[in-house]
C-alpha positions in Angstrom: 183.9 171.9 229.3 185.1 170.3 226.1 183.7 168.5 223.1 185.5 165.7 221.3 184.4 164.5 217.9 186.1 161.5 216.3 185.0 159.2 213.4 183.8 159.2 209.8 183.2 162.7 208.5 185.3 164.5 211.1 188.6 166.1 210.2 191.5 164.7 212.2 193.3 167.2 214.4 190.9 170.1 213.9 190.4 172.2 217.1 187.5 174.5 217.6 188.1 177.2 220.3 184.4 177.7 221.0 181.5 175.3 220.5 178.1 175.9 222.1 175.3 173.5 222.8 173.3 175.1 220.0 176.0 174.2 217.5 175.6 170.4 218.1 172.3 170.1 216.1 173.7 171.5 212.9 176.7 169.3 213.2 174.8 166.1 213.8 172.2 166.7 211.1 174.9 167.4 208.5 176.7 164.2 209.5 173.4 162.3 209.2 172.6 163.8 205.8 169.5 165.5 207.1 168.1 168.9 206.1 167.7 171.0 209.1 167.7 174.8 209.4 168.4 175.7 213.0 167.2 179.2 214.1 170.4 179.4 216.2 173.7 177.5 216.1 176.1 177.2 213.3 178.2 174.5 211.6 181.8 175.1 212.5 183.9 175.7 209.4 186.6 173.0 208.8 185.3 170.6 211.4 183.8 168.1 208.9 185.8 166.0 206.5 182.8 166.0 204.1 181.5 168.7 201.9 180.1 171.4 204.1 
């Protein structure tokens, strides 16, 4: 299964080898500018084109 992210705030051409379902919440909350501390999951380094 794959995950594709395109649009504002996403680095073009960045490939992540492994992204779990629990990693989606930290990604979306960062893009939305919300503060959220997930007990599991992580924001993948280099995926976002905004300050991580």
